[in-house]
C-alpha positions in Angstrom: 21.0 50.1 -23.6 18.7 53.1 -23.5 17.1 54.2 -26.7 17.1 57.8 -27.8 13.9 59.7 -28.7 14.7 59.4 -32.3 15.2 55.6 -32.1 11.9 55.2 -30.2 10.1 57.4 -32.8 11.4 55.0 -35.5 10.1 52.0 -33.6 6.7 53.4 -32.5 5.8 55.5 -35.6 7.9 53.9 -38.3 7.2 50.9 -40.5 10.5 50.4 -42.4 12.7 48.8 -39.7 12.4 45.3 -38.4 11.9 46.6 -34.8 9.1 48.9 -35.9 7.2 46.1 -37.7 7.7 43.8 -34.7 6.3 46.5 -32.4 3.3 47.1 -34.6 2.5 43.4 -34.9 2.8 42.9 -31.1 0.5 45.9 -30.6 -2.1 44.5 -33.0 -2.1 41.2 -31.1 -2.5 43.0 -27.8 -5.4 45.0 -29.3 -7.1 41.8 -30.5 -6.6 40.2 -27.0 -8.0 43.3 -25.3 -11.1 43.4 -27.5 -11.6 39.7 -27.2 -11.5 40.1 -23.4 -14.2 42.8 -23.5 -16.5 40.7 -25.7 -16.1 37.6 -23.5 -16.6 39.6 -20.4 -20.0 40.7 -21.7 -21.3 37.1 -21.4 -23.3 36.9 -18.2 -22.2 33.5 -17.0 -18.5 34.2 -17.7 -18.7 37.6 -16.0 -20.4 36.1 -13.0 -17.8 33.3 -12.5 -14.6 35.3 -13.5 -15.5 38.9 -12.8 -12.4 39.7 -10.8 -10.1 38.1 -13.4 -11.6 40.2 -16.2 -11.2 43.4 -14.1 -7.5 42.6 -13.7 -7.1 41.9 -17.4 -8.9 45.1 -18.4 -6.8 47.2 -16.1 -3.6 45.5 -17.3 -4.5 46.3 -21.0 -5.5 49.8 -20.1 -2.2 50.5 -18.2 -0.3 49.1 -21.2 -2.2 51.3 -23.7 -1.9 54.3 -21.4 1.9 53.9 -21.2 2.0 53.6 -25.0 -0.1 56.7 -25.4 2.2 58.7 -23.1 5.3 57.4 -24.9 3.8 58.5 -28.2 3.3 62.0 -26.8 6.8 62.1 -25.4 8.7 61.1 -28.5 6.6 62.8 -31.2 8.2 66.1 -32.5 4.8 68.0 -32.3 2.8 66.5 -29.3 -0.1 68.8 -29.8 -0.5 67.9 -33.4 -0.5 64.2 -32.6 -3.0 64.6 -29.6 -5.6 66.3 -31.8 -5.0 64.1 -34.9 -7.5 61.4 -35.9 -5.1 58.6 -34.6 -4.3 60.5 -31.5 -8.0 60.9 -30.6 -8.6 57.2 -31.3 -5.7 56.2 -29.1 -7.1 58.4 -26.3 -10.6 57.0 -26.7 -9.3 53.5 -26.5 -8.1 54.1 -22.9 -10.7 56.5 -21.5 -13.7 54.1 -21.0 -11.8 52.1 -18.3 -11.2 55.2 -16.3 -14.7 56.4 -16.8 -16.0 53.1 -15.5 -14.8 54.1 -12.1 -17.6 56.7 -12.1 -20.0 55.1 -14.7 -20.3 51.3 -14.2 -20.3 49.5 -17.6 -18.4 52.1 -19.5 -15.5 49.7 -19.8 -17.3 47.9 -22.5 -16.7 51.0 -24.7 -13.1 50.0 -24.9 -14.3 48.0 -27.9 -13.3 51.2 -29.7 -9.7 49.8 -29.6 -10.8 47.7 -32.6 -10.6 50.8 -34.8 -6.8 50.8 -34.1 -6.6 47.6 -36.2 -6.9 49.8 -39.3 -3.2 50.5 -38.8 -2.6 47.0 -40.3 -2.9 48.6 -43.8 -0.1 51.0 -43.0 2.0 48.3 -41.2 1.7 45.7 -44.0 2.2 48.5 -46.6 -1.0 47.4 -48.4 -0.9 50.2 -51.0 -3.9 48.9 -52.8 -6.1 49.1 -49.7 -4.8 52.6 -48.9 -5.8 53.8 -52.4 -9.2 52.2 -52.2 -9.8 53.7 -48.7 -8.8 57.1 -50.1 -11.4 56.7 -52.9 -14.0 55.6 -50.4 -13.3 58.7 -48.1 -13.4 61.0 -51.1 -16.7 59.6 -52.2 -18.2 59.9 -48.8 -17.0 63.5 -48.4 -18.3 64.5 -51.9 -21.7 62.9 -51.1 -22.2 64.6 -47.7 -23.9 67.8 -48.9 -26.3 66.0 -51.3 -27.2 63.4 -48.8 -27.7 66.0 -46.1 -30.2 67.9 -48.4 -32.0 64.6 -49.0 -32.1 63.7 -45.3 -33.6 67.2 -44.6 -36.3 66.5 -47.1 -37.0 63.1 -45.5 -37.0 64.7 -42.0 -39.7 67.2 -43.1 -41.6 64.4 -44.9 -41.9 62.2 -41.8 -42.9 65.0 -39.5 -45.7 66.1 -41.9 -47.0 62.5 -42.4 -46.5 61.7 -38.7 -48.7 64.7 -37.7 -51.3 63.7 -40.3 -51.5 60.2 -38.8 -51.7 61.7 -35.3 -54.8 63.7 -36.4 -56.4 60.8 -38.3 -55.7 57.9 -35.9 -55.5 59.5 -32.5 -54.4 57.9 -29.2 -56.8 54.9 -29.5 -54.6 53.4 -32.2 -51.3 54.1 -30.4 -50.6 57.5 -32.0 -50.6 59.2 -28.7 -48.5 62.2 -29.7 -46.8 63.8 -32.6 -43.3 62.5 -31.6 -44.8 59.0 -31.3 -46.5 59.3 -34.7 -43.2 60.6 -36.3 -41.5 57.6 -34.8 -44.0 55.4 -36.6 -43.5 57.3 -39.8 -39.7 56.7 -39.6 -39.9 53.0 -39.0 -42.5 52.7 -41.8 -40.6 54.7 -44.4 -37.4 52.8 -43.7 -39.4 49.5 -44.2 -38.4 48.3 -40.7 -42.0 48.0 -39.4 -41.7 46.9 -35.8 -45.5 46.5 -35.6 -45.8 48.1 -32.2 -48.1 50.8 -33.7 -50.6 49.9 -36.4 -53.1 52.3 -38.1 -56.7 51.1 -37.7 -58.7 53.5 -40.0 -59.1 53.2 -43.7 -57.5 56.6 -44.3 -54.6 55.7 -42.0 -54.0 52.4 -43.8 -54.0 54.3 -47.1 -51.3 56.7 -45.9 -49.3 53.9 -44.4 -49.4 52.1 -47.8 -48.2 55.3 -49.5 -45.4 55.7 -47.1 -44.2 52.1 -47.5 -44.1 52.5 -51.3 -42.3 55.8 -51.0 -39.8 54.1 -48.6 -38.5 51.7 -51.3 -37.8 54.6 -53.6 -36.2 56.7 -50.9 -33.7 53.9 -50.0 -32.2 54.0 -53.5 -31.5 57.7 -53.5 -28.5 58.0 -51.1 -27.1 54.7 -52.5 -27.2 56.2 -56.0 -25.6 59.4 -54.9 -22.8 57.6 -53.1 -22.3 55.1 -56.0 -22.0 58.0 -58.5 -19.3 59.8 -56.4 -17.5 56.5 -55.8 -17.4 55.8 -59.6 -16.1 59.3 -60.2 -13.4 59.0 -57.6 -12.4 55.6 -58.8 -12.0 56.9 -62.3 -9.8 59.8 -61.1 -7.5 57.5 -59.2 -7.1 55.2 -62.2 -5.9 58.1 -64.3 -2.2 57.5 -65.2 0.3 60.1 -64.2 3.2 61.2 -66.4 6.6 60.2 -65.0 8.1 63.4 -66.2 5.6 66.2 -65.2 3.3 64.2 -62.9 0.2 65.3 -64.9 -2.9 63.1 -64.8 -3.9 61.8 -68.2 -7.0 60.0 -69.5 -6.9 56.2 -69.0 -5.0 54.2 -71.7 -3.1 57.3 -72.8 0.1 56.5 -74.7 1.5 60.1 -74.5 1.1 62.8 -71.8 -1.3 65.5 -73.1 0.7 68.1 -71.0 4.3 67.6 -72.0 4.1 65.0 -74.7 6.3 62.5 -73.0 5.7 58.8 -73.6 3.7 57.2 -70.9 
């Protein structure tokens, strides 16, 4: 029995019917199997002994996902809207690397992006709590972008200035062979990574390095504080109870709606 477009849409995009949930669960297991194949294939010994098998497996998974992607475009009411949506782009990116690997060897390992599709599990299992928390997280990140961008601009200017000063003080003999190389040293120092491949030798250089290290600890806390503040604000807004009658948001623990007076 052939299924209509509407029936296929309910199965592929829906979550309420038994067939839709079965389709989504099977899809998730196929994604897990595909990602596991890519990870195992990256092991040198396994790739050497079973290279041809993994090529067949990867192309099998890619053809399956390509077929699914084409079906989604065919059955969705507005194909263009789906293609350029977040999920549409993720679906496309999950199949492109295998085709790109025909031109660029090794690109097939980027099919690990299929792992992002597992986020659909929150929609499939109807985990409302996780969806609310993810919305709060997204809102906090979005609200923090401008402040953190200004902060990163300040850090960018700071490391260029200090990197240039170190280039002048230390010179090529200590490994500070150019301003970009010195800026690289300033970045790994201020982030407290400290690879140790470039080390200042002069007293003045060591003094500046110590200053950068101390500043680094302070700098790390700034974006964390900005994000934590926005997250707390977003969390507070989401917890605000809504009136059942007028849908107005009220302060937490309200007994009556401050908009229409209805009992909460």
